[in-house]
N, C-alpha and C positions, 0 to 999 in steps of 0.2 A: 772486202770493201775497205777503201781508205777514203777519208774525207779530205778533199783538196782545199775546200774553203767553205765557210758557211756564213750566211747572212741572217740576221734576226728578221723575223717576220715570215716572208713567203717564198724564199728562194734559197737553195743550197746546191753545192756541187759535190759529186762523188765520182770516184774513178772505179770503173768496172773492169777487172782483169779478165782476160780470155785465155784459154789453153792454146798453146801453139800446136800446129800452125794455125794462124788466124788471119783472114783477110776480110775486111768489112765490105768491100766493094761488091762481091757476089750477093751478099745479104741485101744490100740496097737495091741491086738489080732485080732480085727475086721479089722483094716487096713492091717495087714499082710495077711489076708485071702480074701480080697475084690478084685475080679478079675479086676475090672476097674482101680485099682491103682497099679497093679503088676509092680514092678520095678520103680515106680514113687516116692515112699516115703520109707525111711529106718526106721527100728524099732529095730535096734541092741542095746543090752545092756540096754533096757528100755528107750532109747532115740529116739524120733521121729525127723527125718530130712526130710525137704522138701524145695522146691522152690516155690515162689509165685510172682505174678506180680501185683504191685499196683502203681498207679499214674505214669505210664510210667517207673517204675524202677523194675528190677529183684532182688529179695532178697532171701537169704538163711535163713532158720529158723531151729534152733536146740532147741528142747523142752524136758524137763525132769521134772518129778514130784518132788515137794518140800516135803521132808520127814516130816511127821507129820502135814502137812498143806493142805487144799484143794486149791492147786494152782500149776501152772507150771512156772518154770524158762525158759525163752526164750531168746536166743541170735540171733539177727538179723545181717546179714552181707550183704554187697553189694560192688560193684567195686568202688564206690565213696561215698561221704557223704550222709547220709540218712536224708532227710528233715523231720521236725517234723510232717507234715501232712501225709507223707508216713508212718511213724511209727504208727500214729493213725489208718490209713487205714489198715495196716498190722495186728495190734492188733485186730481190729474189725473182719477182715477176719478169723484170727486164732480162735478167740473166737467163731465165728459162725460155722466154719468148725468143731470144736471139741465139740460144744454144751455146752461150759463152763458155760454160763449164764442160761441154762435151769433149771427151778425150778421143781424138781421131786416130791415134797412133796405130791401134790394132786394125781398125778399118782400112787404113792406108796400106798397112803391111799386106793384108789380104787382097786389096785392090791391085797391088803390084804383082801378084801371082796370077792375075786374070787379064791376059793380053788385050782382048777386045775392050775391056773397061778402062784400061790405063789412060787413054786419051780423055775420058770423061773426068777421071780423078785429076788429071793435069789441068784441065780447063777450069775446074772448080776448086783447085787447091786452096785450102784455108777457109772454105765455106763451111760454116756451122749451120745446121738446119734451122731455118726460121719456122717456128711453130705459130699457131694462132696466139694472139695476145693472152688468151686464157682458155682453158678447156670449156668453161661455161659458154663463152662466145662461140666456140666451135660446135658445142651441143646445139645451140640455137640455130646456127648457120646450117648444120646438117639437116635440121627439120625444115628450115625455110627453103632450102635449095632443091628439095625433092620434087622432081617432075614439073619444074617450072623453069623458064629461061633465066639465066643469071641476072640480067637487068631487073627482072621482077623480084627475084630474091633479094638483090641489093636494096631495092626500094622498100621492101618489107622490113629489112634489117634497119635501114635508116629511120623508118617510122618509129620503131622501138626506141632507137637511140635518142631521137629528138624529143619524144614525149617525156622522157626522163630528164633530159637537159644537162647532162654532164659535159659542159662546154668549156673549152679553154682557147685562148688565142696565143699562138706561137709564131714568131717571125712574120706577123701580119696575116696569118691564116688561121681559120677556125678549125680546131680538132675536137672530135667527140670521143669520149670514153664510153665503151659499151657498158650498159647497166650491170650492177652487181646482182647477185641472186636475190637479195632482200628487196631491191628496187623492182625487179621483174615480178617477184612474188606479190607485190602490192597491187599489180594489175590483175583484175579478175578476167575470166574467160571472155566475157562480153566485150570488155575493153580491148583485149588482144584481138578479137575478131574485127572490131571496128578499125583498129590500127593497120592490120595486115590484109584484111579483106578475104580471109580464107578460114572457114569454120574448122575444118579438120586440123590444119596446122595450129590454129589457136588452141584447140583442145590438147594437142600434143605438147605445145609449149607450156600450157598451164600445168599439166601433170608433170612434165619433165623437170621444170624449175622447182616445183615443190619437193620432188624426190631428191633433187640435187642438194637442197638445203641439208639433207640428212647424211650426205656423203662427205668423206674426208679426202680432200685433194692429195694430201701427203700419202695416204694409202693407195689412191689411184695411181700416183706416180711410181710407187715403189713396191706395192703389194704383189702377191703371187699373180702371175699374168692371167690365168684362167679365172681366178676369183674376180679380178678387176673386170675382165671381159663380161662375166655374168652380171655384174652390177650394172654395166652399161647397157647390156641387152634387156635388162629389166626396165629401162627408162622408156616412157611412152614415145613412140615414133622412131625408135632406134632399132634397126635391124643389123645383120652381120656386116654389111658394107659400111654403114655409119659407125658401128662400133670399132671397126678397123681404122677408119678415118680418125676417130677420136683418140684411139690408142697411140697412133703414130704422130699425128699432126697436132694433137691437143695435149698429150701426156708424155710424149717423147719415148714411148715404148717401142723399141726397135726389134724385139725378139721374133716377131712373126710378120709375114707380109702376104697379103692376098693378091691373087692374080685377077685383074679385071681388064676391060678392053684397053684402057689407057696404058696400064702397065704392060700389057702384051705388045702394044705398038712401040713403047719405049724400048723393050727388050729387043724387038726385031730391028729397030734402027741401029742399035749398038752392036748386036751379035750377028746381024745379017741373015737371020733366019727366023721363021715363026716358031713358037714354042707351045707345046701342050702343057698340061698341069705337071706331069712327071718331069719334063725337061726344065720347067721353071723351078720346081722344087730343088732339082740338082744344082742349078745356078745359084739360087738363093741360099741353099744349104752351105755353100762354100763360105758365106759371110756370117754364119752362125747368128749370134745375138746382134750383129750389125746389119742384118738383111734389110731392115727398114731404112737404114741410111743408104744402102746400095740402091734400093728402089727409089728413094727420093732423088739421089744424084742422077739416076737414069732419066727420071721425068724432067728434071731441071736442066741437065746438061747433055743429054743423049742426042 
């Protein structure tokens, strides 16, 4: 991180470097089309605006690609002074959310050996996987979206967000930061039920958030894969599919990839044939620890 400029009080600018190759445009396109983020982040004029919650502070972030450089200029704003450790936490969160530090070189080398996939890699060249803004947000979304239409799940999620009130205004639009674990833990099960209108989901949220408070996100990002998976499976409301979702899209764990209906359709579109579990494992196995990236590219650009 390098500080471009800082202003006393409630605003400062930082430059976020990205590993080459990097193209911010596919990231903006993905965010604009991602149903879980509808209305939560702005992408107007090539600028990403969002709110985030770090170290007990609600921040606004405005990010724009730096012309001719693999980097983003980011302006952070807050109602009061932004502490240095909060800036550090926000930069880490944004870097992780946007995959800026992901090194795509080995993935692209493997992709170039896979003729049917080359056109996908070319279409998305420089795209770094956009994850959920935080794994906690994905944990809650995974519970909320189970067995209900997406608009219903989004309404439930927005009810949680608005009751806490992490609100900022950026470029004339209101952006909401998803609550942090402490804010969610302050809501009892009855209040969660009142907000989302589903008793079972409220019970899962209540239990999962309290278990989350005892987990170390650093360990979840980098610890032994099977140990992390077991920690996630122990959370209320989280089964194998949700755990896989959390590992890839919340924690950036690309080592393993599950075959589901959407993945099967994406593979068939690109490779021109249906695949069973064994065939899928052979295709994914070519990408080794990058198979999660391969699967994400298939879904996004296949």
